[in-house]
C-alpha positions in Angstrom: 0.0 0.0 0.0 1.1 3.5 -0.7 -0.2 6.6 1.3 -2.8 8.9 0.0 -1.8 12.5 0.4 -4.0 15.6 0.5 -3.0 19.0 -0.9 -1.2 20.0 2.3 0.1 16.5 3.4 4.0 16.2 3.4 5.5 13.5 1.2 6.5 10.3 2.9 10.2 9.3 3.3 11.8 8.3 0.0 12.8 4.9 1.4 9.2 4.0 1.8 8.7 3.9 -2.0 7.7 0.6 -3.5 10.2 -1.7 -5.1 7.5 -2.8 -7.6 6.5 -0.7 -9.4 9.9 0.8 -8.8 9.7 4.1 -6.9 5.9 4.5 -6.5 5.8 6.7 -3.4 2.3 8.3 -2.9 -1.0 9.1 -4.6 -3.2 12.2 -4.5 -2.4 15.9 -3.8 -2.4 18.5 -6.5 -0.2 19.9 -9.2 0.2 23.4 -7.7 3.5 25.2 -8.2 4.2 24.8 -4.5 3.6 21.0 -4.5 5.7 20.5 -7.7 8.6 22.5 -6.3 8.5 20.6 -3.0 8.5 17.4 -5.0 11.4 18.2 -7.2 13.5 19.5 -4.4 13.2 16.1 -2.8 13.7 14.1 -6.1 10.1 13.2 -6.5 8.1 13.6 -9.8 4.5 13.1 -10.9 3.7 10.5 -13.5 0.2 9.1 -14.1 -2.2 8.2 -16.8 -5.5 10.0 -17.7 -8.2 9.0 -15.3 -5.8 8.0 -12.5 -5.1 10.0 -9.4 -1.8 11.8 -9.3 1.0 9.3 -8.7 4.3 10.4 -7.2 7.6 8.6 -7.9 11.2 8.3 -6.7 12.8 5.3 -8.3 15.9 3.5 -7.2 18.3 3.5 -9.0 17.9 6.9 -10.7 19.0 7.7 -14.2 21.0 10.9 -14.4 23.5 12.6 -16.7 26.5 14.5 -15.3 27.1 17.3 -17.9 30.8 16.4 -18.3 29.8 12.9 -19.3 27.8 13.8 -22.3 28.4 11.5 -25.3 28.0 12.8 -28.8 28.2 10.2 -31.6 30.2 10.9 -34.7 27.1 11.3 -36.9 25.5 13.7 -34.4 28.7 15.7 -34.2 28.7 16.2 -38.0 25.1 17.4 -37.8 25.9 19.9 -35.0 28.8 21.3 -37.1 26.6 21.7 -40.2 24.0 23.5 -38.2 21.0 23.1 -40.5 18.9 24.3 -37.6 18.3 27.2 -35.2 18.2 26.7 -31.4 15.8 28.7 -29.3 14.9 28.6 -25.6 11.7 29.4 -23.9 9.9 30.7 -27.0 7.3 28.0 -27.4 6.8 26.3 -24.0 3.2 25.1 -24.4 3.8 24.0 -28.0 6.8 21.9 -26.9 4.7 20.2 -24.2 1.9 19.5 -26.6 4.3 18.0 -29.1 5.7 15.8 -26.3 2.1 14.7 -25.5 1.3 13.7 -29.1 0.9 10.0 -29.8 4.1 8.3 -30.9 5.4 4.8 -31.7 1.9 3.4 -32.2 0.7 4.4 -28.7 -2.4 6.6 -28.5 -2.2 7.5 -24.8 0.0 10.0 -23.0 0.9 10.9 -19.4 1.2 14.5 -20.4 -2.4 15.5 -19.7 -3.9 18.9 -20.2 -3.7 19.3 -16.4 0.1 18.6 -16.5 0.5 21.1 -19.4 -1.3 23.8 -17.4 0.8 23.0 -14.3 4.2 23.2 -16.0 3.2 26.2 -18.0 2.6 28.0 -14.7 6.0 26.9 -13.5 7.3 28.3 -16.8 5.6 31.6 -16.1 7.4 31.6 -12.8 10.8 31.1 -14.5 11.3 27.5 -13.2 10.4 25.4 -16.2 12.1 25.7 -19.6 12.3 24.5 -23.1 15.1 24.1 -25.6 13.8 24.0 -29.1 15.1 22.9 -32.5 13.8 25.0 -35.4 14.3 24.4 -39.1 13.0 26.8 -41.8 11.1 28.6 -39.0 9.3 25.3 -38.0 9.5 23.7 -34.6 10.9 20.2 -35.3 12.2 19.0 -31.9 12.9 20.0 -28.4 12.6 19.2 -24.7 11.2 20.7 -21.5 12.2 20.4 -17.8 12.4 22.1 -14.5 15.4 24.0 -13.1 16.1 24.5 -9.4 19.4 25.9 -8.2 22.1 24.1 -10.2 19.9 21.1 -10.9 17.9 20.4 -14.1 15.1 17.8 -14.2 14.4 16.6 -17.7 10.8 15.7 -18.3 10.2 14.8 -22.0 11.4 15.4 -25.5 10.1 15.1 -29.1 11.5 14.9 -32.6 9.8 15.5 -36.0 13.1 15.5 -37.9 16.3 13.3 -37.6 18.2 14.0 -34.4 16.1 17.1 -33.7 15.6 16.2 -30.0 19.3 15.1 -29.6 20.4 18.5 -31.0 18.3 20.3 -28.4 19.6 18.0 -25.7 23.3 18.6 -26.6 22.8 22.3 -26.6 21.1 22.1 -23.2 23.8 20.0 -21.6 26.6 22.2 -22.9 24.9 25.3 -21.6 24.2 23.8 -18.2 27.8 22.8 -17.9 28.8 26.4 -18.6 26.4 27.5 -15.9 27.9 25.1 -13.4 24.9 22.7 -13.1 26.0 19.5 -11.5 23.4 17.0 -12.6 20.5 16.3 -15.0 17.7 14.1 -13.8 16.6 11.6 -16.5 14.3 9.7 -14.1 14.1 6.2 -15.7 16.6 4.2 -17.7 16.3 4.2 -21.5 18.7 3.2 -24.3 18.3 6.6 -25.9 19.5 8.4 -22.8 22.2 5.9 -22.1 23.6 6.5 -25.6 24.0 10.2 -24.7 26.0 9.4 -21.5 23.3 9.0 -18.9 23.7 6.3 -16.2 22.0 5.0 -13.1 23.1 5.8 -9.6 21.6 4.7 -6.2 18.7 6.8 -5.0 20.7 7.7 -1.8 23.5 9.1 -3.9 21.1 11.0 -6.1 19.3 12.5 -3.0 22.6 13.6 -1.5 23.8 15.3 -4.6 20.4 16.8 -5.2 20.2 18.3 -1.6 23.4 20.3 -2.4 22.6 21.4 -5.9 19.1 22.8 -5.3 20.4 25.2 -2.7 22.7 27.0 -5.1 21.4 30.3 -6.5 19.1 29.6 -9.4 19.0 30.9 -12.9 15.4 32.0 -13.0 13.4 33.8 -15.6 13.3 33.2 -19.3 16.4 31.5 -20.8 18.1 32.8 -23.8 19.4 30.7 -26.7 21.7 28.0 -25.2 
């Protein structure tokens, strides 16, 4: 059993999360900016399907990318040098989230519900959620969004409508975060795609320790400029 939380109920301890499904910690609450910020500061994120209550997760191990460990393949490096694209940041936040929510890979459902889009758009208005976007011929063809607290970035989702478009945005994001002194990018769950870019799993205890330090650095709030 997992605890049910109300809007003002504190999150339970991370070590009380279930082993199966990995990291399920609590259900209920809301998606207010205050609740989302509290969750991210502790390494907790919401993930649930339409029609379900809000489910909160803290998996163990945790997939992360340390900016200095970014891997760029030879083919992607060639694409980056050719620059047949334009990178923008924070110019189309809701559009990026809606593109991330669109059906893909034969699946019709999405966890990025209208309520999630509204919640993160509000975080964006507060200068805490950001997009990095890949544009070609003045058309949005790829990008990603996530949350920034202190010197910590939490990646949420990405999309691509052209070859390598999401990877291009991701590489620009990581390189900019490294220049800003960010220490870690949360990738949440393990995927082959993220592993190919240098992400790896670490124990939740190690993740929480690093996170507690990084979120207390001065943040880079407000709209981001082109990374």
